[in-house]
C-alpha positions as CSV (number, residue, x, y, z in Angstrom):
1,X,-16.8,-13.2,2.5
2,X,-13.1,-12.8,2.3
3,X,-12.8,-16.6,2.3
4,X,-15.2,-16.9,-0.6
5,X,-13.3,-14.2,-2.6
6,X,-10.0,-15.9,-1.9
7,X,-11.4,-19.2,-3.1
8,X,-12.7,-17.5,-6.3
9,X,-9.3,-15.9,-7.0
10,X,-7.5,-19.2,-6.4
11,X,-9.9,-21.0,-8.7
12,X,-9.4,-18.5,-11.5
13,X,-5.7,-18.6,-10.9
14,X,-5.6,-22.4,-11.3
15,X,-7.9,-22.2,-14.3
16,X,-5.5,-19.8,-16.0
17,X,-2.5,-21.9,-15.1
18,X,-4.1,-25.0,-16.5
19,X,-5.0,-23.2,-19.7
20,X,-1.4,-22.0,-20.1
21,X,0.0,-25.5,-19.5
22,X,-2.5,-27.7,-21.4
23,X,-4.6,-25.3,-23.4
24,X,-7.7,-26.7,-21.7
25,X,-10.0,-24.0,-20.3
26,X,-11.6,-26.2,-17.6
27,X,-11.3,-26.6,-13.8
28,X,-13.0,-29.1,-11.7
29,X,-14.3,-27.9,-8.3
30,X,-15.9,-30.3,-5.8
31,X,-19.2,-29.1,-4.4
32,X,-18.2,-30.2,-0.9
33,X,-15.2,-27.8,-1.0
34,X,-17.3,-24.7,-1.4
35,X,-18.2,-23.0,1.9
36,X,-20.0,-19.7,2.0
37,X,-20.3,-17.8,5.3
38,X,-22.6,-14.8,5.2
39,X,-23.3,-11.8,7.4
40,X,-25.4,-9.0,5.9
41,X,-24.0,-5.5,5.8
42,X,-23.5,-2.6,3.4
43,X,-20.3,-1.2,2.1
44,X,-20.2,2.0,-0.1
45,X,-18.3,1.3,-3.4
46,X,-16.7,4.7,-2.8
47,X,-15.9,6.3,0.6
48,X,-16.9,9.6,-0.9
49,X,-20.3,8.6,-2.4
50,X,-23.2,7.8,-0.1
51,X,-24.8,5.4,-2.6
52,X,-24.4,1.9,-1.2
53,X,-23.9,-1.5,-2.9
54,X,-24.8,-4.7,-1.2
55,X,-21.6,-6.5,-0.1
56,X,-21.2,-9.6,2.0
57,X,-18.5,-9.0,4.7
58,X,-16.4,-11.5,6.5
59,X,-18.2,-13.3,9.4
60,X,-18.2,-12.0,12.9
61,X,-16.7,-8.6,12.3
62,X,-17.9,-5.1,12.8
63,X,-17.8,-3.3,9.5
64,X,-16.5,0.2,9.8
65,X,-16.5,2.5,6.8
66,X,-14.5,5.5,5.7
67,X,-16.6,8.5,6.7
68,X,-18.5,10.4,4.0
69,X,-18.0,14.2,3.6
70,X,-21.2,14.8,5.7
71,X,-19.9,12.6,8.4
72,X,-16.6,14.6,8.6
73,X,-18.6,17.9,8.6
74,X,-20.6,16.6,11.6
75,X,-17.5,15.1,13.4
76,X,-15.6,18.4,13.3
77,X,-18.7,20.6,13.8
78,X,-17.9,22.8,10.9
79,X,-19.9,26.0,10.6
80,X,-21.4,27.1,7.3
81,X,-18.3,29.0,6.0
82,X,-16.0,26.1,7.0
83,X,-18.3,23.6,5.3
84,X,-18.3,25.6,2.0
85,X,-14.5,25.6,2.0
86,X,-14.3,22.0,3.0
87,X,-16.7,20.9,0.2
88,X,-14.8,23.0,-2.4
89,X,-11.4,21.5,-1.5
90,X,-12.5,17.9,-1.1
91,X,-14.5,18.0,-4.3
92,X,-11.4,19.3,-6.1
93,X,-9.4,16.4,-4.7
94,X,-12.0,13.9,-5.8
95,X,-12.0,15.3,-9.4
96,X,-15.4,16.8,-9.0
97,X,-14.5,20.3,-10.0
98,X,-15.0,22.7,-12.9
99,X,-11.2,22.9,-13.5
100,X,-11.0,19.2,-14.2
101,X,-10.7,18.5,-18.0
102,X,-10.0,15.1,-19.3
103,X,-7.0,13.7,-17.4
104,X,-5.7,17.1,-16.4
105,X,-6.5,18.2,-12.9
106,X,-5.6,21.9,-12.6
107,X,-4.3,23.3,-9.4
108,X,-6.7,24.8,-6.9
109,X,-5.6,28.0,-5.2
110,X,-7.7,29.1,-2.2
111,X,-7.1,31.9,0.3
112,X,-9.0,31.5,3.6
113,X,-8.5,34.8,5.5
114,X,-9.2,35.5,9.1
115,X,-7.2,36.0,12.3
116,X,-6.5,33.4,14.9
117,X,-9.5,31.7,16.4
118,X,-11.7,31.9,13.3
119,X,-11.6,28.1,12.8
120,X,-9.0,27.7,10.1
121,X,-7.1,25.0,12.2
122,X,-10.3,23.0,12.6
123,X,-10.9,23.1,8.8
124,X,-7.4,21.9,8.2
125,X,-7.9,19.0,10.7
126,X,-11.1,18.0,8.9
127,X,-9.4,18.0,5.5
128,X,-6.3,16.2,6.6
129,X,-7.9,13.6,8.8
130,X,-5.3,10.8,8.2
131,X,-6.0,7.0,8.7
132,X,-3.0,4.8,9.4
133,X,-3.0,1.0,9.7
134,X,-0.6,-0.3,12.4
135,X,1.0,-3.7,11.9
136,X,0.6,-6.3,14.6
137,X,4.0,-7.7,15.8
138,X,4.5,-10.8,18.0
139,X,7.6,-12.1,19.7
140,X,7.3,-15.7,21.0
141,X,3.6,-15.7,20.3
142,X,2.9,-12.6,22.4
143,X,2.2,-9.0,21.4
144,X,5.1,-6.5,21.9
145,X,4.1,-4.6,25.0
146,X,7.4,-2.6,25.6
147,X,6.8,0.8,24.0
148,X,10.4,1.5,22.9
149,X,10.7,-2.0,21.4
150,X,7.4,-1.7,19.7
151,X,8.2,1.7,18.2
152,X,11.6,0.6,17.0
153,X,10.1,-2.4,15.2
154,X,7.3,-0.5,13.7
155,X,9.7,2.1,12.3
156,X,11.8,-0.4,10.4
157,X,11.9,0.1,6.6
158,X,9.7,-2.4,4.8
159,X,12.8,-3.9,3.1
160,X,13.8,-5.3,6.5
161,X,10.3,-6.6,7.4
162,X,9.7,-8.9,4.4
163,X,7.9,-5.9,2.8
164,X,5.1,-5.6,5.4
165,X,5.1,-2.0,6.5
166,X,4.8,-1.1,10.2
167,X,2.7,2.0,9.3
168,X,0.4,2.1,6.3
169,X,-1.2,5.6,5.7
170,X,-4.3,5.2,3.6
171,X,-6.3,7.7,1.6
172,X,-9.1,6.5,-0.8
173,X,-7.9,6.9,-4.4
174,X,-4.2,6.7,-3.5
175,X,-1.8,4.6,-5.6
176,X,-0.4,1.5,-3.8
177,X,2.0,-1.4,-4.6
178,X,1.2,-5.0,-3.8
179,X,4.1,-6.5,-2.0
180,X,3.4,-10.3,-2.3
181,X,2.3,-12.7,-5.0
182,X,-1.5,-13.2,-4.8
183,X,-2.1,-14.7,-8.2
184,X,0.7,-14.1,-10.7
185,X,-1.3,-15.7,-13.5
186,X,-4.0,-13.1,-13.0
187,X,-1.6,-10.2,-12.9
188,X,-1.6,-9.9,-9.1
189,X,2.0,-10.2,-8.2
190,X,4.7,-8.5,-6.1
191,X,5.1,-5.0,-7.5
192,X,1.7,-4.7,-9.1
193,X,0.3,-1.2,-9.0
194,X,-3.3,-0.6,-7.8
195,X,-5.6,2.1,-6.4
196,X,-6.8,1.8,-2.8
197,X,-10.6,2.1,-2.6
198,X,-11.8,0.9,0.8
199,X,-10.8,-0.6,4.1
200,X,-12.7,-3.1,6.3
201,X,-11.6,-3.4,9.9
202,X,-12.6,-4.2,13.4
203,X,-12.7,-1.4,15.9
204,X,-10.5,-1.9,18.9
205,X,-9.8,0.0,22.2
206,X,-6.1,0.1,21.0
207,X,-7.2,2.4,18.1
208,X,-8.2,5.2,20.6
209,X,-5.2,4.7,22.9
210,X,-2.6,4.6,20.2
211,X,-0.6,7.8,19.6
212,X,2.5,8.4,17.6
213,X,4.6,11.6,17.4
214,X,5.2,11.0,13.6
215,X,1.6,11.6,12.8
216,X,-0.9,14.5,13.5
217,X,-2.9,14.3,16.8
218,X,-6.1,13.8,14.8
219,X,-4.8,10.6,13.1
220,X,-7.1,7.6,13.3
221,X,-5.1,4.5,13.9
222,X,-6.4,1.1,12.8
223,X,-4.9,-1.9,14.7
224,X,-7.2,-4.6,13.5
225,X,-7.6,-4.3,9.7
226,X,-9.4,-7.2,8.0
227,X,-8.8,-6.5,4.3
228,X,-8.5,-3.7,1.8
229,X,-10.4,-3.3,-1.4
230,X,-7.9,-2.4,-4.1
231,X,-8.6,-1.6,-7.8
232,X,-6.0,-3.2,-10.1
233,X,-6.7,-1.8,-13.6
234,X,-4.2,-4.2,-15.3
235,X,-5.3,-7.5,-13.6
236,X,-6.7,-10.3,-15.7
237,X,-9.9,-10.9,-13.8
238,X,-12.3,-11.1,-16.8
239,X,-15.4,-11.2,-14.5
240,X,-15.8,-9.2,-11.3
241,X,-15.8,-11.0,-8.0
242,X,-19.1,-11.5,-6.2
243,X,-20.7,-8.2,-5.1
244,X,-17.6,-6.2,-6.1
245,X,-17.0,-3.8,-8.9
246,X,-14.9,-4.8,-11.9
247,X,-11.1,-5.0,-11.2
248,X,-11.7,-4.6,-7.4
249,X,-9.7,-7.2,-5.5
250,X,-9.8,-7.8,-1.7
251,X,-6.3,-7.9,-0.2
252,X,-6.2,-9.8,3.0
253,X,-3.8,-9.6,6.0
254,X,-0.4,-11.3,5.3
255,X,2.0,-12.8,7.8
256,X,5.8,-12.8,7.7
257,X,8.7,-13.4,10.0
258,X,11.9,-11.4,10.2
259,X,14.8,-10.7,12.6
260,X,15.2,-7.5,14.6
261,X,18.5,-6.7,16.4
262,X,17.6,-5.1,19.8
263,X,21.2,-4.3,20.6
264,X,20.7,-0.5,20.3
265,X,17.8,-0.7,22.8
266,X,19.9,-2.5,25.5
267,X,22.0,-0.8,28.1
268,X,25.7,-0.6,27.1
269,X,26.8,-3.1,29.7
270,X,24.1,-5.6,28.8
271,X,24.9,-5.3,25.1
272,X,28.6,-5.7,25.8
273,X,28.0,-8.8,28.1
274,X,25.9,-10.4,25.4
275,X,28.7,-9.9,22.9
276,X,31.3,-11.3,25.2
277,X,29.1,-14.4,26.0
278,X,28.3,-14.7,22.4
279,X,24.6,-14.3,23.1
280,X,22.4,-13.1,20.2
281,X,20.6,-9.8,20.6
282,X,18.4,-10.6,17.6
283,X,14.7,-11.2,18.1
284,X,12.4,-13.2,15.8
285,X,9.3,-11.1,15.0
286,X,6.1,-12.3,13.4
287,X,4.2,-9.5,11.7
288,X,0.6,-9.4,10.5
289,X,-0.2,-6.5,8.2
290,X,-1.6,-5.6,4.8
291,X,0.8,-6.4,2.0
292,X,0.6,-2.9,0.5
293,X,2.8,0.2,0.4
294,X,2.1,3.7,-0.9
295,X,3.2,4.1,-4.5
296,X,3.5,7.9,-4.9
297,X,7.2,7.1,-5.3
298,X,9.2,3.9,-5.7
299,X,12.7,2.6,-6.0
300,X,14.2,1.6,-9.3
301,X,14.0,-2.0,-8.2
302,X,10.3,-1.8,-7.6
303,X,9.7,-0.1,-11.0
304,X,11.3,-2.9,-13.0
305,X,9.0,-4.3,-15.7
306,X,6.4,-1.5,-15.3
307,X,5.3,1.1,-17.9
308,X,4.4,4.3,-16.1
309,X,2.5,7.4,-17.3
310,X,4.6,10.3,-16.2
311,X,7.7,10.0,-13.9
312,X,10.2,12.2,-12.1
313,X,13.7,10.6,-11.9
314,X,16.6,11.3,-9.6
315,X,19.9,10.3,-11.3
316,X,22.2,11.4,-8.5
317,X,23.3,8.0,-7.3
318,X,24.1,7.1,-3.7
319,X,27.7,6.4,-2.7
320,X,29.2,3.1,-3.9
321,X,29.4,1.3,-7.3
322,X,26.8,2.4,-9.9
323,X,24.8,-0.5,-11.4
324,X,24.1,-0.3,-15.1
325,X,20.5,-1.3,-14.6
326,X,19.8,1.4,-12.0
327,X,20.1,4.0,-14.8
328,X,18.6,2.1,-17.7
329,X,15.5,0.9,-15.7
330,X,14.6,4.3,-14.4
331,X,14.9,6.1,-17.8
332,X,13.0,3.4,-19.7
333,X,9.7,3.3,-17.7
334,X,7.9,5.8,-20.0
335,X,7.0,5.6,-23.7
336,X,7.7,9.2,-24.5
337,X,10.6,11.6,-23.6
338,X,8.0,14.2,-22.8
339,X,6.7,12.1,-19.9
340,X,10.2,12.0,-18.2
341,X,11.5,14.7,-15.9
342,X,15.0,14.5,-14.3
343,X,14.7,16.3,-11.0
344,X,18.2,17.8,-10.6
345,X,21.6,18.0,-12.3
346,X,23.7,14.8,-12.3
347,X,27.2,13.6,-13.3
348,X,27.2,12.7,-17.0
349,X,29.4,9.7,-16.1
350,X,26.3,8.1,-14.6
351,X,25.1,7.4,-18.2
352,X,28.4,5.9,-19.2
353,X,28.5,3.0,-16.8
354,X,30.1,0.0,-18.5
355,X,28.8,-3.5,-17.9
356,X,30.7,-5.7,-15.5
357,X,32.8,-8.7,-16.6
358,X,30.1,-11.0,-15.2
359,X,27.4,-9.2,-17.2
360,X,29.5,-9.5,-20.4
361,X,30.0,-13.2,-19.8
362,X,26.3,-13.7,-19.2
363,X,25.5,-11.9,-22.5
364,X,28.0,-14.1,-24.3
365,X,26.4,-17.2,-22.8
366,X,22.9,-16.2,-23.9
367,X,24.2,-15.4,-27.4
368,X,25.7,-18.8,-27.6
369,X,22.5,-20.5,-26.5
370,X,20.5,-18.4,-29.0
371,X,22.8,-19.7,-31.8
């Protein structure tokens, strides 16, 4: 089904592009180019609700869903009191609570008394049962088997891996950023904000064997994701895709290649010998992963061109020259001053950065063209 969705998105993208260029709202599609592969299954439109909608998945894949609340209660064998607390907390997180009014979700304060051994830790594990997608990395066409090398590559920041993260924590309803251009004409481009709704993946023996000290012991690792269903409220898909709700877009696995310097992992004498003999210690890595990153926070660069609801800004700049845009961009993402919070004191000089000579020359050039 992911292939059919992809064709549909590409067709709509081309139709929009043709309309922008020629003004003609038409697109010819050959019948022999349309291929539909179908395997029946059911995917809940929400991982919290049990009501299911019929969805056609990709072929030859085991469809595994996010567990419902009742599934989690059974998995962690919560007793009656634990279940009550679990349902109250998760319902609050889902917006299904009496304190929720309009767009304001008031804070939930809950005290769970009891000495050690009364099951509080089990309740915490049930509530904070994280799911993390692991990128698949290949060197010379083979998976990375060396544990130290694999860990080092996975822990690279996404700005060094062509914006494909090694670890992608996922929680239904969390904000995410798209990190590649899917269909810019439809508002699905690098930096577009969305809301993660659902994940479709294959179960693998690696999921069980994988452990990482950076995550809790009860973390569920996914090593073979197929695609993520993401809601993009601002996208220009006038009609919903087949069997999906409005504004829901399937984001498939992306593939990128980047370099990794393994010098730090080599013994000192080997690294020195490589330098003397002018041998490179850089490895070419091919990564397959979902082109998404969590968007609870973002850099100034990623926020360019976006209008945000409410933001918290840090104006304490890192060492080095201060760019004029780094201040202006962060402060101009909201429409009202009331929606802006500056997190800590900063040097007033940060607001007095003058444009560089190159910037002034560019402004003069643009003014000359405009005349």
